[in-house]
TORLOTOR-289890 format. One record per atom (N, C-alpha, C): x, y, z; atom name. Coordinates in steps of 0.1 Angstrom, whole numbers, plus 5000, padded with zeros to 4 digits. Layout:
! TORLOTOR-289890
x:y:z:atom
X:Y:Z:CA
...
//
This chain:
! TORLOTOR-289890
x:y:z:atom
8571:4883:7047:N
8565:4884:7034:CA
8556:4871:7032:C
8545:4873:7026:N
8536:4862:7022:CA
8540:4856:7009:C
8546:4845:7009:N
8552:4839:6996:CA
8541:4834:6987:C
8530:4830:6992:N
8519:4826:6984:CA
8514:4838:6976:C
8513:4849:6983:N
8508:4862:6976:CA
8519:4866:6966:C
8532:4864:6970:N
8543:4869:6961:CA
8542:4861:6947:C
8540:4848:6948:N
8540:4841:6935:CA
8527:4842:6928:C
8516:4844:6935:N
8504:4847:6928:CA
8505:4860:6921:C
8511:4870:6927:N
8513:4883:6921:CA
8522:4882:6908:C
8533:4874:6909:N
8541:4872:6898:CA
8534:4864:6886:C
8526:4855:6890:N
8518:4848:6880:CA
8508:4857:6873:C
8502:4866:6880:N
8493:4876:6874:CA
8501:4885:6865:C
8514:4889:6869:N
8522:4897:6861:CA
8526:4890:6848:C
8529:4877:6849:N
8532:4870:6836:CA
8520:4870:6827:C
8508:4869:6832:N
8496:4869:6824:CA
8494:4883:6818:C
8497:4894:6826:N
8495:4907:6821:CA
8505:4910:6810:C
8517:4906:6811:N
8527:4909:6801:CA
8524:4901:6788:C
8518:4889:6789:N
8514:4882:6777:CA
8503:4889:6770:C
8493:4895:6778:N
8483:4903:6771:CA
8489:4915:6765:C
8498:4922:6771:N
8504:4934:6766:CA
8511:4930:6752:C
8518:4918:6752:N
8525:4914:6740:CA
8515:4912:6728:C
8504:4905:6731:N
8494:4903:6721:CA
8488:4916:6716:C
8485:4925:6726:N
8479:4938:6722:CA
8489:4946:6713:C
8502:4945:6717:N
8512:4952:6708:CA
8512:4947:6694:C
8511:4933:6693:N
8510:4927:6680:CA
8498:4933:6672:C
8487:4934:6678:N
8475:4940:6671:CA
8478:4954:6667:C
8485:4962:6675:N
8487:4976:6671:CA
8497:4976:6659:C
8506:4967:6659:N
8516:4967:6648:CA
8509:4962:6635:C
8499:4953:6636:N
8492:4948:6625:CA
8484:4959:6618:C
8481:4970:6625:N
8474:4981:6619:CA
8483:4988:6609:C
8496:4986:6610:N
8506:4991:6601:CA
8505:5006:6598:C
8502:5014:6609:N
8502:5028:6607:CA
8490:5034:6600:C
8480:5025:6598:N
8468:5030:6591:CA
8459:5040:6599:C
8462:5040:6612:N
8455:5049:6621:CA
8465:5057:6629:C
8460:5069:6634:N
8468:5077:6642:CA
8472:5070:6655:C
8485:5070:6659:N
8490:5062:6671:CA
8482:5067:6683:C
8479:5079:6684:N
8471:5084:6696:CA
8457:5078:6696:C
8452:5077:6684:N
8438:5071:6683:CA
8438:5056:6687:C
8449:5049:6683:N
8450:5035:6687:CA
8452:5034:6702:C
8460:5043:6708:N
8462:5043:6723:CA
8449:5047:6730:C
8441:5056:6724:N
8428:5060:6729:CA
8419:5048:6731:C
8420:5038:6722:N
8411:5027:6722:CA
8412:5018:6735:C
8424:5019:6741:N
8426:5011:6753:CA
8417:5016:6764:C
8414:5030:6764:N
8405:5035:6774:CA
8391:5033:6770:C
8387:5033:6757:N
8374:5031:6753:CA
8369:5017:6756:C
8377:5007:6751:N
8373:4993:6752:CA
8375:4988:6766:C
8384:4995:6774:N
8386:4991:6788:CA
8374:4994:6796:C
8365:5002:6792:N
8353:5005:6799:CA
8344:4993:6801:C
8346:4983:6792:N
8338:4971:6792:CA
8342:4962:6805:C
8353:4965:6811:N
8358:4958:6822:CA
8351:4963:6835:C
8346:4975:6835:N
8341:4981:6848:CA
8330:4973:6855:C
8320:4967:6848:N
8310:4959:6855:CA
8316:4947:6862:C
8327:4942:6857:N
8332:4930:6863:CA
8341:4933:6875:C
8346:4946:6876:N
8354:4950:6887:CA
8346:4956:6898:C
8335:4962:6894:N
8327:4969:6904:CA
8320:4960:6914:C
8321:4963:6927:N
8315:4956:6938:CA
8301:4962:6940:C
8291:4954:6945:N
8277:4958:6946:CA
8275:4972:6953:C
8284:4975:6963:N
8282:4987:6971:CA
8289:4999:6965:C
8296:4997:6954:N
8304:5008:6947:CA
8296:5014:6936:C
8299:5027:6934:N
8293:5035:6924:CA
8303:5037:6913:C
8298:5038:6900:N
8307:5040:6889:CA
8314:5054:6890:C
8308:5063:6898:N
8315:5076:6900:CA
8328:5074:6908:C
8330:5062:6914:N
8342:5060:6922:CA
8354:5060:6912:C
8352:5058:6900:N
8363:5058:6890:CA
8370:5072:6891:C
8362:5082:6894:N
8368:5096:6894:CA
8369:5101:6909:C
8366:5092:6919:N
8367:5097:6933:CA
8377:5088:6941:C
8389:5089:6937:N
8399:5081:6945:CA
8402:5086:6959:C
8406:5078:6968:N
8410:5082:6981:CA
8424:5089:6980:C
8432:5084:6972:N
8446:5089:6970:CA
8447:5096:6957:C
8443:5109:6956:N
8442:5116:6943:CA
8455:5118:6937:C
8466:5120:6944:N
8479:5122:6938:CA
8484:5110:6930:C
8483:5098:6937:N
8488:5086:6930:CA
8478:5083:6918:C
8466:5086:6919:N
8456:5084:6909:CA
8460:5092:6896:C
8463:5104:6898:N
8467:5113:6887:CA
8481:5108:6881:C
8490:5104:6890:N
8503:5098:6885:CA
8501:5086:6877:C
8492:5077:6881:N
8489:5065:6873:CA
8483:5068:6860:C
8474:5078:6860:N
8467:5082:6847:CA
8477:5087:6837:C
8486:5096:6842:N
8496:5102:6833:CA
8506:5091:6828:C
8510:5082:6837:N
8520:5072:6833:CA
8514:5063:6822:C
8501:5059:6824:N
8495:5049:6815:CA
8493:5056:6801:C
8489:5069:6802:N
8487:5077:6790:CA
8500:5078:6782:C
8511:5081:6788:N
8524:5082:6781:CA
8528:5069:6776:C
8527:5058:6785:N
8531:5045:6781:CA
8524:5040:6769:C
8511:5041:6768:N
8503:5036:6757:CA
8507:5044:6744:C
8507:5057:6745:N
8510:5065:6732:CA
8524:5062:6727:C
8534:5061:6736:N
8548:5059:6732:CA
8550:5045:6727:C
8544:5035:6733:N
8546:5021:6729:CA
8540:5019:6715:C
8528:5024:6713:N
8521:5022:6700:CA
8530:5028:6689:C
8535:5040:6691:N
8544:5046:6681:CA
8557:5038:6679:C
8563:5033:6690:N
8575:5025:6689:CA
8573:5013:6681:C
8562:5006:6683:N
8559:4993:6676:CA
8556:4996:6661:C
8551:5008:6658:N
8549:5012:6644:CA
8562:5014:6637:C
8572:5019:6644:N
8585:5022:6637:CA
8596:5012:6638:C
8595:5003:6648:N
8605:4993:6651:CA
8600:4979:6650:C
8609:4969:6649:N
8605:4955:6650:CA
8601:4953:6665:C
8593:4942:6667:N
8589:4940:6681:CA
8600:4937:6690:C
8610:4928:6686:N
8621:4925:6695:CA
8629:4938:6698:C
8631:4946:6688:N
8639:4958:6691:CA
8632:4968:6700:C
8619:4970:6698:N
8612:4979:6707:CA
8611:4974:6721:C
8609:4961:6722:N
8608:4955:6736:CA
8622:4955:6743:C
8633:4954:6735:N
8646:4954:6741:CA
8648:4967:6749:C
8644:4978:6744:N
8644:4991:6751:CA
8634:4991:6762:C
8623:4986:6760:N
8612:4986:6771:CA
8617:4977:6783:C
8626:4968:6780:N
8631:4959:6791:CA
8640:4967:6801:C
8642:4980:6798:N
8649:4988:6808:CA
8639:4991:6820:C
8626:4988:6818:N
8616:4990:6828:CA
8620:4984:6842:C
8624:4971:6842:N
8628:4966:6856:CA
8639:4974:6862:C
8649:4979:6854:N
8659:4987:6860:CA
8653:5000:6866:C
8644:5006:6859:N
8638:5018:6864:CA
8630:5015:6876:C
8622:5004:6876:N
8614:5000:6888:CA
8623:4998:6900:C
8634:4990:6898:N
8643:4987:6909:CA
8648:5000:6915:C
8652:5010:6907:N
8658:5022:6912:CA
8647:5030:6919:C
8635:5031:6913:N
8624:5038:6920:CA
8619:5032:6932:C
8619:5018:6932:N
8614:5011:6944:CA
8623:5013:6956:C
8636:5015:6953:N
8646:5017:6964:CA
8645:5032:6969:C
8644:5041:6960:N
8644:5055:6963:CA
8630:5060:6969:C
8619:5055:6963:N
8606:5060:6967:CA
8599:5051:6977:C
8600:5038:6975:N
8592:5028:6983:CA
8600:5023:6994:C
8614:5025:6994:N
8623:5020:7004:CA
8622:5004:7005:C
8620:4998:6994:N
8619:4983:6993:CA
8634:4978:6993:C
8636:4966:6999:N
8649:4960:6999:CA
8651:4952:6986:C
8662:4955:6979:N
8665:4949:6967:CA
8679:4941:6969:C
8679:4928:6966:N
8691:4920:6968:CA
8701:4923:6957:C
8713:4918:6960:N
8724:4919:6950:CA
8720:4911:6938:C
8713:4900:6939:N
8709:4892:6928:CA
8700:4900:6919:C
8691:4908:6924:N
8682:4916:6916:CA
8689:4927:6909:C
8699:4933:6915:N
8707:4943:6908:CA
8715:4937:6897:C
8720:4925:6900:N
8728:4918:6889:CA
8719:4915:6877:C
8707:4911:6880:N
8698:4908:6869:CA
8694:4920:6860:C
8692:4931:6867:N
8688:4943:6859:CA
8700:4949:6851:C
8712:4947:6857:N
8724:4952:6850:CA
8727:4943:6838:C
8725:4930:6840:N
8727:4921:6829:CA
8716:4924:6818:C
8704:4927:6822:N
8694:4931:6812:CA
8698:4944:6805:C
8704:4953:6812:N
8709:4966:6805:CA
8719:4963:6795:C
8728:4953:6798:N
8739:4949:6788:CA
8732:4943:6776:C
8722:4935:6779:N
8715:4929:6767:CA
8708:4939:6758:C
8703:4950:6764:N
8697:4960:6756:CA
8708:4967:6748:C
8720:4969:6753:N
8730:4976:6746:CA
8735:4967:6734:C
8735:4954:6736:N
8739:4945:6725:CA
8729:4945:6714:C
8716:4945:6718:N
8705:4946:6707:CA
8706:4959:6699:C
8707:4970:6706:N
8707:4983:6700:CA
8720:4987:6693:C
8731:4984:6700:N
8744:4987:6695:CA
8745:5002:6691:C
8743:5011:6701:N
8743:5026:6698:CA
8757:5030:6693:C
8757:5038:6683:N
8770:5042:6677:CA
8773:5034:6664:C
8768:5022:6664:N
8769:5013:6652:CA
8757:5013:6644:C
8745:5013:6650:N
8733:5014:6643:CA
8726:5027:6645:C
8720:5033:6635:N
8713:5046:6637:CA
8701:5044:6646:C
8698:5054:6655:N
8687:5054:6664:CA
8677:5064:6658:C
8664:5062:6661:N
8654:5071:6655:CA
8643:5074:6666:C
8632:5080:6662:N
8621:5083:6671:CA
8615:5071:6678:C
8615:5060:6671:N
8610:5048:6677:CA
8617:5043:6689:C
8631:5045:6689:N
8639:5041:6700:CA
8636:5050:6712:C
8634:5063:6709:N
8631:5073:6720:CA
8617:5070:6726:C
8607:5066:6717:N
8594:5063:6722:CA
8594:5050:6731:C
8602:5040:6727:N
8603:5028:6735:CA
8609:5031:6748:C
8620:5039:6749:N
8626:5043:6762:CA
8616:5051:6770:C
8609:5060:6764:N
8598:5067:6772:CA
8588:5058:6777:C
8584:5048:6769:N
8574:5038:6774:CA
8579:5030:6786:C
8592:5027:6785:N
8598:5019:6796:CA
8597:5027:6809:C
8601:5039:6809:N
8601:5048:6821:CA
8586:5050:6826:C
8577:5052:6817:N
8563:5055:6821:CA
8557:5042:6827:C
8560:5030:6821:N
8555:5018:6827:CA
8561:5016:6841:C
8573:5019:6843:N
8579:5018:6856:CA
8572:5027:6866:C
8569:5040:6862:N
8562:5049:6870:CA
8548:5044:6873:C
8542:5037:6864:N
8528:5031:6866:CA
8529:5020:6877:C
8539:5011:6876:N
8541:5001:6886:CA
8543:5007:6900:C
8551:5017:6901:N
8554:5024:6914:CA
8541:5030:6919:C
8533:5037:6910:N
8521:5043:6914:CA
8511:5033:6920:C
8510:5022:6913:N
8501:5011:6918:CA
8505:5007:6932:C
8518:5006:6934:N
8524:5001:6947:CA
8521:5012:6958:C
8522:5024:6954:N
8519:5035:6964:CA
8505:5036:6967:C
8496:5030:6959:N
8482:5030:6961:CA
8477:5018:6969:C
8485:5011:6976:N
8481:4999:6984:CA
8470:5002:6994:C
8469:5015:6998:N
8458:5018:7008:CA
8445:5021:7001:C
8445:5021:6987:N
8433:5024:6980:CA
8425:5011:6980:C
8413:5012:6985:N
8404:5000:6987:CA
8394:4999:6976:C
8391:5009:6968:N
8381:5009:6957:CA
8388:5005:6944:C
8385:4993:6939:N
8392:4988:6927:CA
8388:4996:6915:C
8376:5002:6915:N
8372:5010:6904:CA
8381:5022:6902:C
8385:5028:6913:N
8394:5039:6913:CA
8408:5035:6907:C
8412:5024:6911:N
8425:5019:6907:CA
8425:5017:6892:C
8415:5010:6887:N
8414:5007:6873:CA
8410:5020:6865:C
8402:5028:6871:N
8398:5040:6864:CA
8409:5049:6860:C
8420:5050:6867:N
8431:5059:6863:CA
8438:5053:6851:C
8438:5040:6849:N
8443:5034:6837:CA
8435:5036:6825:C
8422:5039:6827:N
8413:5042:6815:CA
8412:5057:6812:C
8412:5065:6823:N
8410:5080:6821:CA
8423:5085:6815:C
8435:5080:6818:N
8447:5085:6812:CA
8447:5085:6797:C
8445:5073:6791:N
8444:5072:6776:CA
8432:5080:6770:C
8420:5079:6777:N
8408:5086:6772:CA
8410:5101:6771:C
8416:5107:6781:N
8418:5122:6781:CA
8431:5126:6773:C
8442:5120:6777:N
8455:5124:6771:CA
8455:5120:6756:C
8453:5108:6753:N
8453:5104:6738:CA
8442:5109:6731:C
8430:5111:6738:N
8419:5117:6731:CA
8421:5131:6727:C
8428:5139:6735:N
8431:5153:6731:CA
8442:5153:6720:C
8452:5144:6721:N
8463:5145:6711:CA
8459:5140:6697:C
8449:5130:6697:N
8446:5126:6684:CA
8438:5136:6676:C
8431:5145:6683:N
8426:5157:6677:CA
8418:5155:6664:C
8422:5163:6654:N
8416:5163:6641:CA
8422:5153:6632:C
8432:5146:6636:N
8439:5136:6628:CA
8433:5122:6629:C
8423:5120:6637:N
8416:5107:6639:CA
8408:5104:6626:C
8409:5091:6623:N
8401:5086:6611:CA
8393:5074:6615:C
8382:5072:6609:N
8373:5060:6611:CA
8379:5048:6605:C
8381:5037:6613:N
8387:5025:6607:CA
8379:5021:6594:C
8386:5018:6583:N
8380:5016:6570:CA
8374:5002:6568:C
8380:4992:6575:N
8376:4978:6573:CA
8373:4971:6586:C
8366:4960:6584:N
8363:4951:6596:CA
8376:4946:6602:C
8386:4943:6594:N
8399:4939:6599:CA
8405:4949:6608:C
8405:4962:6604:N
8410:4972:6612:CA
8403:4974:6625:C
8390:4972:6625:N
8382:4972:6638:CA
8386:4961:6647:C
8388:4949:6641:N
8393:4937:6650:CA
8406:4940:6656:C
8415:4945:6648:N
8429:4948:6654:CA
8428:4959:6664:C
8420:4969:6662:N
8418:4980:6671:CA
8412:4975:6684:C
8402:4967:6683:N
8396:4961:6695:CA
8405:4952:6703:C
8413:4944:6695:N
8422:4935:6701:CA
8433:4942:6709:C
8438:4953:6703:N
8448:4961:6710:CA
8442:4968:6723:C
8430:4975:6721:N
8425:4983:6732:CA
8420:4974:6744:C
8413:4964:6741:N
8407:4956:6752:CA
8418:4948:6759:C
8427:4942:6752:N
8438:4934:6758:CA
8447:4943:6766:C
8450:4955:6761:N
8458:4964:6768:CA
8452:4968:6782:C
8439:4971:6781:N
8432:4974:6794:CA
8431:4962:6803:C
8429:4950:6798:N
8428:4938:6806:CA
8442:4936:6813:C
8452:4938:6805:N
8466:4937:6811:CA
8468:4947:6822:C
8463:4959:6821:N
8464:4969:6832:CA
8457:4964:6844:C
8445:4957:6842:N
8438:4952:6854:CA
8446:4941:6861:C
8451:4932:6853:N
8459:4921:6859:CA
8472:4927:6866:C
8478:4937:6860:N
8489:4943:6866:CA
8486:4950:6880:C
8474:4956:6880:N
8469:4962:6892:CA
8467:4951:6903:C
8462:4940:6900:N
8461:4929:6909:CA
8474:4923:6913:C
8484:4923:6904:N
8497:4917:6907:CA
8504:4926:6917:C
8504:4939:6915:N
8511:4949:6924:CA
8505:4949:6938:C
8493:4945:6939:N
8486:4945:6952:CA
8491:4933:6960:C
8498:4923:6953:N
8502:4911:6960:CA
8517:4910:6962:C
8525:4916:6953:N
8539:4914:6953:CA
8546:4928:6952:C
8559:4929:6957:N
8566:4941:6956:CA
8569:4945:6942:C
8571:4958:6940:N
8572:4964:6926:CA
8583:4958:6918:C
8595:4955:6925:N
8606:4950:6918:CA
8604:4936:6913:C
8596:4928:6920:N
8593:4914:6916:CA
8583:4914:6905:C
8573:4923:6905:N
8563:4924:6894:CA
8569:4927:6881:C
8580:4935:6882:N
8587:4939:6869:CA
8594:4928:6862:C
8599:4918:6870:N
8607:4908:6864:CA
8601:4899:6853:C
8588:4895:6854:N
8582:4887:6844:CA
8581:4894:6830:C
8584:4907:6830:N
8584:4914:6817:CA
8593:4907:6807:C
8603:4900:6811:N
8613:4894:6802:CA
8606:4883:6794:C
8595:4878:6799:N
8588:4868:6791:CA
8582:4873:6778:C
8581:4887:6777:N
8575:4893:6765:CA
8584:4890:6753:C
8597:4888:6755:N
8606:4886:6744:CA
8603:4874:6736:C
8598:4863:6743:N
8594:4851:6737:CA
8583:4853:6727:C
8573:4861:6732:N
8562:4865:6724:CA
8566:4873:6712:C
8575:4883:6714:N
8580:4892:6704:CA
8587:4884:6692:C
8596:4875:6696:N
8603:4867:6686:CA
8593:4859:6678:C
8584:4852:6685:N
8574:4844:6678:CA
8566:4852:6668:C
8561:4864:6673:N
8553:4872:6664:CA
8561:4878:6652:C
8573:4881:6655:N
8582:4886:6644:CA
8583:4876:6633:C
8585:4863:6636:N
8587:4853:6626:CA
8573:4849:6620:C
8563:4847:6628:N
8551:4842:6623:CA
8541:4852:6616:C
8541:4864:6622:N
8532:4874:6617:CA
8538:4884:6608:C
8550:4889:6611:N
8556:4900:6604:CA
8568:4896:6595:C
8572:4883:6596:N
8583:4877:6588:CA
8595:4886:6588:C
8599:4889:6601:N
8611:4897:6603:CA
8621:4888:6610:C
8633:4886:6603:N
8643:4877:6609:CA
8652:4886:6618:C
8659:4879:6627:N
8668:4885:6636:CA
8683:4883:6632:C
8691:4894:6633:N
8705:4892:6630:CA
8712:4886:6642:C
8725:4882:6641:N
8732:4875:6651:CA
8733:4882:6664:C
8737:4895:6663:N
8739:4903:6675:CA
8725:4905:6683:C
8715:4907:6675:N
8701:4909:6682:CA
8698:4896:6689:C
8701:4884:6683:N
8698:4872:6689:CA
8706:4870:6702:C
8719:4874:6702:N
8727:4873:6714:CA
8722:4882:6725:C
8718:4894:6721:N
8712:4904:6731:CA
8700:4898:6737:C
8691:4892:6729:N
8679:4886:6735:CA
8682:4875:6745:C
8692:4867:6742:N
8696:4856:6751:CA
8701:4862:6764:C
8709:4873:6763:N
8714:4879:6776:CA
8702:4885:6783:C
8692:4891:6776:N
8680:4897:6783:CA
8672:4886:6790:C
8670:4875:6783:N
8663:4864:6789:CA
8670:4858:6801:C
8683:4857:6800:N
8691:4851:6811:CA
8690:4860:6823:C
8689:4873:6821:N
8688:4882:6833:CA
8675:4880:6840:C
8664:4878:6833:N
8651:4875:6839:CA
8651:4861:6846:C
8657:4851:6839:N
8657:4838:6845:CA
8666:4837:6858:C
8677:4845:6858:N
8686:4845:6869:CA
8679:4849:6882:C
8671:4860:6881:N
8664:4864:6893:CA
8652:4855:6897:C
8646:4850:6886:N
8635:4840:6889:CA
8640:4828:6896:C
8651:4822:6891:N
8656:4810:6898:CA
8661:4813:6912:C
8667:4825:6914:N
8671:4829:6927:CA
8659:4830:6937:C
8649:4836:6932:N
8637:4838:6940:CA
8631:4824:6944:C
8631:4815:6934:N
8625:4802:6936:CA
8633:4795:6947:C
8646:4795:6946:N
8655:4788:6956:CA
8653:4794:6970:C
8652:4807:6970:N
8650:4814:6983:CA
8636:4810:6989:C
8626:4810:6980:N
8613:4806:6985:CA
8612:4792:6991:C
8619:4782:6983:N
8618:4769:6988:CA
8626:4767:7001:C
8638:4774:7002:N
8645:4773:7015:CA
8638:4779:7027:C
8630:4790:7024:N
8623:4796:7035:CA
8611:4787:7039:C
8605:4780:7029:N
8594:4771:7032:CA
8599:4760:7041:C
8611:4754:7037:N
8616:4743:7045:CA
8619:4748:7060:C
8624:4760:7061:N
8627:4766:7074:CA
8614:4768:7082:C
8604:4772:7076:N
8591:4773:7083:CA
8585:4760:7088:C
8587:4750:7079:N
8582:4736:7083:CA
8590:4731:7095:C
8603:4733:7094:N
8612:4729:7105:CA
8608:4736:7118:C
8606:4749:7117:N
8603:4757:7129:CA
8589:4752:7135:C
8579:4749:7127:N
8567:4744:7132:CA
8568:4731:7138:C
8577:4722:7132:N
8579:4709:7138:CA
8586:4710:7151:C
8596:4719:7152:N
8603:4721:7165:CA
8594:4726:7176:C
8584:4735:7171:N
8575:4741:7181:CA
8565:4730:7186:C
8561:4721:7178:N
8551:4711:7182:CA
8558:4700:7191:C
8570:4696:7188:N
8576:4685:7194:CA
8577:4685:7210:C
8581:4697:7215:N
8581:4697:7230:CA
8567:4695:7236:C
8557:4701:7230:N
8544:4700:7235:CA
8539:4685:7235:C
8543:4678:7225:N
8539:4664:7224:CA
8546:4655:7234:C
8558:4659:7238:N
8566:4651:7246:CA
8564:4654:7261:C
8556:4664:7264:N
8554:4667:7278:CA
8545:4656:7285:C
8549:4652:7297:N
8541:4642:7304:CA
8528:4647:7308:C
8518:4639:7307:N
8504:4643:7311:CA
8503:4643:7326:C
8496:4653:7331:N
8494:4653:7345:CA
8482:4644:7349:C
8483:4637:7361:N
8473:4627:7365:CA
8460:4635:7369:C
8449:4629:7365:N
8436:4635:7369:CA
8432:4631:7383:C
//
């Protein structure tokens, strides 16, 4: 494993999840003034602005629709379509921490799918982290004690769809045309959400609504681009772990933008969720440093006999 690529991939994933959090805040700021499918549709529309920066000189814009791996291209498009529509609806109905708590089941789904579909090796530490995260979700939601609604179902659906998107990106490692990779993330919302918003779409009434709509759509698409780059560098189960950083953004936005306080059990659940992400991050960091030390020692041992060999007389 290339550990420099691994950590660059995880850094890109951290950036992608930060953009997703900010875009989710923009969608919530719309306060249901627009159809949720129309809001999700904007991620495809404004994402088109990224194509000139992704396209290489020898590539054609038609490559967006001409993937080498058509099956995974369609799978990515469907997953992104479902994830965008479901997450927008979830954030309209729930507080950001509550919606994200359910979406934090995504690493668990990714870990299961990466083992079953990608045959990736997952350590006991990774399993412990996702199980701890699942316990944190249960603490936040407290099913049976608190009523669940459509928002919770949408958040769960978004978590599974996002996991499918990560796996689809990983399955597309042989895809060399980046326009095709990004194109599926744009075509999914354009076609799926475009059809579903139907006759219920309305024109944004204010400049503020336009700003929020652009902020959601463009940042969501940019996050998809960074996620595409991240999954090309790191295994799917590693890319999923930085998602836990979104809870920091969610709590901050809840207090600063939406003035929503957290109850005691929700706060405990968030701590457990955050601890599950930190657990695996620290473990990966320790493992990385120990392997770097082993590589340095191996190189030093390899050089030493060559330097101690007696020179032959000329």
